[in-house]
N, C-alpha and C positions, 0 to 999 in steps of 0.2 A: 214433575219431570221426569222422563222414562229411566230408567236405571242403568241405563246402556249411552243416554247422552248426557248425563249426569258424570260420569268414567270420562266419557270421553272430551268436556270441557275442565274436570279435577285435571288432566294429563298434557292437556293445551296449554293450563292455566302454568304449567310448570314451564314449559317452554319459556312463556312469556318470561316470565319473571326471572330465569336465567340472561336471557336477548335482555332487561333489563337493568341488570345485575351490570353486564359489561357495557352498558353506556353509564354504567355510576349514577341508577337511579334502585331503589327500592320499592320492591315491588311484594306480594302478598295475596294469597288466594282464602277466601271466605267458601263457605259452604252452604252459605245462606244473607237475607239480608241481616239479618238480625248477629252472626258473626261478624260480619263490616261493619256493622256499626263498631260494634264493641271495637272492632281493630281497630277504626278511625276512632275512636274517643280515648281510646291509649294514646294517643301519637298526638294529642293536643293536652297541655300540662292547662294547670290551675288559672284562669286569671288573663291567659295570653287573652290575644285581641286575635277574631277571626270573621271574616271576609268570604264574600263569594263571589262566582261569573252568574252565567244563567246554569244553574245542574238539576237538572230533573231528576238524574240519580241521587243526589247526594238526600233530595225531598225524598224520592221514594223506602230508601231506608232508614230514612228516620229520623236523619243525621239534624237536617238545619234546625227539627224541631227541640233536638237534645241541645244543641249551642246556644238557642236563643231561649233555654230555657234554664239552663249549667250554667254552672260558676265560671263564664267566662265572660266576653264579652265583643259582643256581637256589633257589627257595624251594617245596619241594614238599611243599605239603602232606599228600599221598597219604602220602611217608614221613616225617611231623614226627608226636614225640613230641607235641604240645598243638596239634590240627588247626586249632581256634581259633587262636592263637599266629599258628600261620604265616596263618592266611585275611585276620588282618587284617593283618601284617608286606607283604601285597599291595598294600595303599593307600600305603606309601613308597615300593612298587618303581620302578626306573626305567626299565622297562618291562612291561605288564601283555600278554597272551598270547590274544586273543580268534577269535570267530568271528559271525556274523554269523546269525540265525533266517531272517531276510531281508531286502534293497533294495530302494529302487526303482531304476528309470530315471532318476533326480532325486536319486539318494544320501544318500537319505530312509533313515535302516541299524532293526529293529526286531527288540530283544529281551525273551524271555519269561525270566527264572528266580524259582527255590522258595525259594532261600536267602539272594537277592539279594546273596551279594557278589560276582558275576558284573557283575551289570549296575553295580551301586554302585559297584565299580570303574572300568566305562567311563564311567560318568558324573563324578567325580571324586577325586583322589589316584593312580593313578602318572603318574608326569615324560612317560610315552607311548605310547599304546595300538596296537598292532598286530595289522589283524585281518585272516584268511584267508579267503576267501569267495571258494565256488565260483560260477559261473554259474548254476548252479540253480537258486541262491537270486535269481537278479531279478528281478524283480514291477512290474507297469507304476503302481502307483501304493498310497496310503501301506495305503486299505481291502485289497486284495492280500496288500500283507504280513503284513498282522496275521493276513487269514486263514491264510497261509502258518505263519507262526510259533506258528498255534494250534491249525490240523489235520491237520501235517504236523512239523512239530518237535517239537512237543511230548506230539499222539502218538507217537513214535518215541518221543524219550528216555523217554518215560514205560512203555513197551512193556519200553527195554532196562533203564531199573533193577528189573522188574519190580514196577512199582508194582500198590495196588490201586483204579484210576479207571476210574471208564465208560470212556473214552476206549483202554485198552489189550483192553478187547472188543468195542468198535464198530468201535475202527478210526477214528473221528473225534472234536472238542473238544466233548465236550456242557454247559461251562458249567459242569464243578460244582462245588461244591461241598467235594470230600469231603477228608475229610486227608492222604492223599496226592497231593494235587495239587502239578503243581509250577511251576501257571500265579497263582505269587501279585502275583510282583510286573513289572511292565510299563517297559518303556525305550525310545521311539521319540527318537535322535540323530537332530536336525535340522541343526545347525547347531552349530562348536566353536568357542567362542569367543579356546581356547588355539592360535593359529597353530602348525605344528607338530608338536599333539599326537598324533592321530589320522590312520593310514595305514592304506589299504586297498588287499589286493591281489586282484584280481580274476582268479581263477584259470579258463582254460579248459578246463574239468572237472567232474564232480561229484563235492561233497563234502559230506560231514556229513549230517544232513538239513534 
């Protein structure tokens, strides 16, 4: 990464962290994927149960593999015989891993979901939620964050899953009502009523969609 962009991201991250603090959420800055992984693991206690939704960023920094192979109780919905039961168990987890489709400069997060298991767990249930967020997801305001979530993140995910939606063909959100749409539930996280529950690790890298 160009040193000027690196420094720009570092400064911008501090602005986002201040915004998160004003919203009763805790922010962290990680200069690299390795540093992000170290910070994330420091927030998970030995023996704690850990669940997750779809979070490519958590995979990209090595967090999912570290949790699967570490001294934790990982609720693996993909390996479970009863996927629904595993997804429901996530609500009682000690820690829930996620990312954000977009985050504003003043600390508001936007997430879109198809089945709602991810956004519902972010909103309520797990004792702690850890977000891994690349600096590529920082937007000036909620309007631009929503546009990013719909036109960039949701479109890329629909293409990744091979869904039959207009956006997989056009590369842009068409505000569809397709049976395959993953833009079913929208969550805007602007404040956490519970101090110490939401932790956001901002990574000076391009992560996820």
